[in-house]
N, C-alpha and C positions, 0 to 999 in steps of 0.2 A: 504493500500500500504506500510505499515511500517513493512513488514515481509521479511525475507530472509530464504532460505533453507540452513541448515547446515548439513553436513555429520557427523554422529557420528560413530566412529570406535567401533569394538567389544571390550568389556571389559570382561576378563575371569581370572580364577585362576585355579590352579591344586590341586585336592584333592588326598590324598594318602590313601592307605589301608595298615594297619599294622597288622601283625599276629605273633603268636608264631611259630617259625620254628625250627624243629629238626635239630641240627648240624650234625647228622649222616646220615640220609636218605633224609632230605629236606621236610618231611611231614609238612603240615601247620595246625595250630589249632587256634580256635577263643579265647580260654582261656588258662591260665597257667595250670589250673587243667587238661585239656585235654592233654596238652603236657607232664605233669608229669606222667599221667597214661600211655602214650605211652612209655616213657623212662623206667619205672619200669617193663614193661611187659617181657622183655628178657634182661638179663645181659650179654649175649654173642654176642651182636651185637655192632655196632658203635653208637647206639642211646643212648648217655649218658648225653647230655646237649641240651639246646635249647636257642634261642635268639629271641628278639622282633625286627622284621625287617619290612621294607617297602616291600610289595610283589606286589603292583600294584599302578598305578596312572592314573588319567584320567582328561581331561580338563572339566571345568564347565563354561558355558557361563552365566555371570551375566547380561550383556546388549548386545543384538544382534546388528549387523550392521543395521543402519537405517538412514533415513533423517528426520530432524525435522524442523518445522517452528518456528523461534524465532523473537522477536521484533528487528527491526533495525531502530533506530531513527537518523542515521547519515545524511540522506538526506531528506529534506522536499519534499513531493510528490507534493505540490502546487507550491512552488517558486523555488525549487532546491537548497536552501541554505544548507550548510553543518554545522553540529553541531561541 
């Protein structure tokens, strides 16, 4: 009888995805080498530099919402005395 139910709220954090992004056309690349190859393909376009940017983010649930049984010794189940 020394249990009580406690509601546990969700605990989460946000993960971000970063990629190399062409400053001219907005193409996204996983590595700097891929971005450099893209830039040097044609000198007559606007693709002359790139930046490392956040392109996406998504939530990750670490602890889902749930109820949990925890010990509760504040009241004696036999005599009713409070701790």
